[in-house]
N, C-alpha and C positions, 0 to 999 in steps of 0.2 A: 558502642563497642564495634570495632571493625570485624567484618565477616569475610570469610573466604567464599567467593562466589564464582561459579562457572556457568557461562551461557552456552547452550547447545543450539546451533542454528547457522544459517548462511552468514558468511563474513568474507572479507577479502582473502583470496583473490576472486571469489565469486562476486557477481554484480547484482544490482537490482534493489528494489525497495526493502526486501527482507534483510539483506546484508547491511544496507544503510541504517535500518532500524536497530539491528543488533549492535552495531558499532556505536551508535549514539547512546543506546542504553548502557553499554559498558562504560562509556565516558562519564555518564551520570553516576553510576556506582563508584567509579574511581574518584570522581570529584567529591563524593561524600565520604571518602576515606577508606573504602573497602578494597580488598585484594581481589581483582577480577581478571578472568581470562575467558577467551572464547574458543570453543571446539567447533570447528567448521568441517566442511566436507572436502575430502580429496576427490570423491566422485559423488555428485549430488544426484544427477539423473543420468541414466544411460543415454547415449546420443539419440537413439530412436524415439525416446520419450520427450526430448527437449525440442520445443517448437521454434526457438529463436536461432540466431546465427552462431552465437557463442555464449557459454555460461560464465566467461571470465572477463574481469575488468581490465581496462588498459590504464587505469589510474594507479598512482603509487600506493603502496600499503600504508595504512595509518601508522605513523611513527610512534605513537604513544600507547598502542594497545598490544596486549599479549595474545596473539592468535595462533592456535594450533590447527594445522590442516591435517586432520586425522581420520575422519569418518567416511567409510565407503557404504553407500546406501544399499548395496546389493550383495555384500559379502558377509555372511554370518560369522566367519572366523574373525573378521575385523570387528564385528559387534562385540564378540567375546573379549577381544584384546582391549578395546576402548573401555568397555564396561569394567573390566578388572583394573585398568589404569585409574579410572575415576573413583572406583570404590576404594582403592588404596589411598587416594589423595584425601578422602574424607572431607570434601567441602561442606561448609555449613548449608549452602544452598545451591541447587542447580535450577536455572531458569531455562526451560526448553520451549522452542517455538514449534507449533503444530499448525500446518497450513494445508496439508494434503495427505489423504489416507495412505498413499504410496509409502510415506515415511513411517507408517505405524509399526511394521515389523522391525525395522532397524532401530528406531528410537525406543520403542517399547522393550526390546531385548536389552539394549544398553542400560536402560533405567532399572530394569528388574535386577540386574547384577549389582548396580550401585546400591539399591535398597538393602542388600544383604549386609551392609555395614551398620545397619540399625542406627544411623545418625543423620545422614543427609536428608534435608527437606527438598522436595521437588515441586516447583510451581510451573505450570504450563501457561504460556501466553498463546491462547487459541485464536488464530485468525479465522479459521473455519473449523467446524466439526462435520458439517454436511457440505461437501464442495459444490461449487457452482455447476460444474460439468460432471454428471454422475458417471462412475466407472465401476467395473466389477471389483469386488473386494472392499468397497468403501466401508461397509458396516463392520465386517469382521476385523479389518485392519485397525479401525478406530477403537473398537471394543478392546482389542489387544493392547493398544497404546495406552489407554487411560488408566489401566489397573494400577501401575506403580506411582501415579501422580497423586500428590497430597492435596493440591488446591489449584484453582484455575483463575486466570485473568482473561476476560474477553474485551474486545474493543468495539463490540456492538451489542445492543439488546437482543438482536436476533440470535446470535451465537449463544448468549446467556440462556435464552429460552430453549435452544436445541440441546444444551448440555445434559439436562436430567435424563434424557433418553439413553445416555452412555455412562454418565458418572453421577448417579443419584446419591445425594447425601454428602458429597464432597464440597468443601467451601469454594465459592466462586463469586467474583465481583466483576462488574462492568466498569471499565475506565476508558474514557475516550482516547483515541489515538493521539499521542502527544505531537506537538508541532515538529515538522522536519525543519529544524533550524540549523542544520549542518551543511546546507548548500550555499551559504553566503547570504549577504544582506540584499534587501530589495534595491533594485536599480531604477533609475528614471526610465519611463517608457521610451523616451527618445534614445537614450544610450543603449537600451536592450535591443530596440529595433534596428539601430545602426549596426550593431554587432551581428545581428541575424540577417541583415539585408532586406528588411521589411519596410514597406512604405509607411512613413510617419503619419499619414492622414487616414489610413484604413481603420475600420472598426474590427478588432481582432477577437474572434471567438477561439478559445483554445481547447482542443481535445488532447489530453496528455496521458501517456502511459502505454503499456503493452496493449496491442489490439487483439481482443478476443470477442467471441460472439456475444457473451453476456453483457459486454460493455456498450453495445448498441450503436456502434459507429454507423451501421447501415441506416438506422433510424435517423441519425443526425444528418446523413447525406440527403435523405428524403426531405428533411427540414430545410436544408439549404436550397433545394429546388423550390419549395414553397416560398421562401424569402425572395429568391431571385424573381419569381413570377408575380410577387405581390406589388411591386412598384411603390412601396410606401416611402414617402419623403424622409421619414426618420432614418431609414436604412440607406437611402441613396444608392450609389453604385460602389460604395467603399467597404462593404462587409467582406471579410475573408475568414474562412475557417482554417486555422493552423492546426494541422494534425501532426503531432510530435510524439513518435513512439514506434516501436518495432512491431511488425506483424508476427503474432504468435499463432497464426493459422494461414491458410491459403489466401493470398491477396487477390487472386484472380477475380472472384466475385465482386470485390470492391471496385476494382478497375473497370469491370463491365458495368457496374451500377453507375459509376461516375460518368462514363461515356454515354450511357443510355439517358441519364438525366441532363446531360449537357451542362455540367456545373464546374468543370475543371478551372474555369477562370475565376471562380469564387473560392478556390482552395489553394493552400500553401502546404505542400507535402514534404515533411521531414521524417520519412518513415524508416528511420534507422534508430538503433539504440542511442538514447540521449545520455551522454557521459555526465557524471556527477558535477563536473566543473562547468557544464553548459546549462544545467537545470535553471539556474537563476535568470538566465537570459530569456528563456521561454516563458516562465511565469511572470517576469517583470514586463514583458512585451505585450501581454494580453490585456484586453479590457474586461473580459469575463471568462471564467473557466466553466466548461460544460461537461457534465457527467450524465449521458443519456442512457444509463444502465437499464437493462431488462430485469436484472436481479442483483442484489448486493447484500453483503453483511456490513462491512465498512469499506472505506477506500483510503489508500494512502495519498490520493490526490487531494482530498479534503484538507488534511493538515498542511499540505504544501501551499494550498491556496490561502489558508489562514496566515501562514508565516509571511507570505508575500503580499498579504492584504488585498487579495483579489476576490471580488464577488463571484458567487457560483450560481449556476442554474443546474439543479439536480432533479432526477426523476423520483417520483413518490414510490420507491421500492426499498425494502429491507431497512437498514439502519441509516440511510442517507438523510431523510427528512429531519430526524432528531438532531443531527449535527449541523443542520443549516436552517436556522430559524427564518421562516418565510417572511419576505419583505424587510428583513433586517440585514442579514449577511448575504442573502441571495433570494432566489425564487424557486418554488417547487412546481414542477410540471408533471403531468402524467407521461408515461413512457410511450408517447405517440408523437409522430412528426408534427402534427397540427398543434398539439399543446406546447411542445418545445418552441415552435416558431412563434406562437403567441407570447411566450415568456421572453424570448429574445427581443421581440419588438417592445414589450413592456419595459425591459431592462434599459434599452436605449432611450426610452421616453423619460426614465427616472434619472439616469446617469450614475456614474460611480460615486459621486459625492453623497448620494442618498444612503449608500451602504457603508461607506468607509468608517464613520464613527462607531457603528455597531460591530464591524469587523475588528477594530482595534480593541474594543471592550470584550468581545466574546472570546478572542484568542487567548486571553489571560487564563482561561480555564484549562488550557491544554499544556500542562507542564510535565517534564520528565521527572521532576521531584515528586509529583503526585503519583506517577506510575510506580516509582520505587517505594514510596510510602505504602501503596496498596499491595504491592508484592510482599512486603514484609508483614503487612497486616494479615493477609490470607495464610502466610506461612506460620502465623501464630506468635509473632514477635512484637 
């Protein structure tokens, strides 16, 4: 039976991984015959809290989705208005994204009003409960948010284990992040590199996504210095680290580190926001995707790598190792420059062909249909 479903979270005209996820989830609900709309933010973050250049996409809006740009994250009068609007609509289900405690007062207030209709089920997809970078208000804001939630979906075992500290006794299930299959199909390495202007003969290591301290790019830069100094024949002079993503913090320390290490000739810097239409070129151009994180719950880069069938080297932190079976779809390193350098060398000794059959098999687990099935399950349907 078709359900009336509303997704609350980032979507066009906002950009980034959360928006892409919410739009793809809406398409899956729609494909299954449900009536779905998205309520997104007219103001997501005040400018002083946003670390990037712009919060807005330059891509066209999805033609087949019903997106309402309605929520102001800092205006309580707006929370009342949106809450009453959604309460009146009486959707069968609201799926709300929670990724940052800053959103707790806004989303928690809207959902409290909705629950007054004594009908709508509310399921939260929790990207994080305890954020990577701690801030004032994390605990009280999250505590406030979780009260009107009926059930939770997490995309890492780590978040699932964090939940009881805030939402004890509420249904919760872990489902791995589905594949990002909405960025187009895999291209040949030759075509992708031609588009990006990258040497066809280089060995390309890809660091992809927003640059923040917890993602460990500084560790990876130290790794490149080790590789450059190693003179191992398997590496030759053709290794390049392709850094594709926007700085979400001060880039000056990174520039200084690059200069100090004298590794600029081993880097390809594309440190601007990567538009959705360009994502397929960066993933397709890489030999291996590297996630040198200091800490992690899950990562949206992992399902991207799966979709484009690219092996991964990830660090042994948070939920990353459970999503990347060692020596099958990738390699697990400790979060040190030395360990990552060792695994990069090991990867090129094995070659992509070693990992590809496992990638093709493993990626079958990560479907949007499974995500929808589990959302309905925790909602009690």
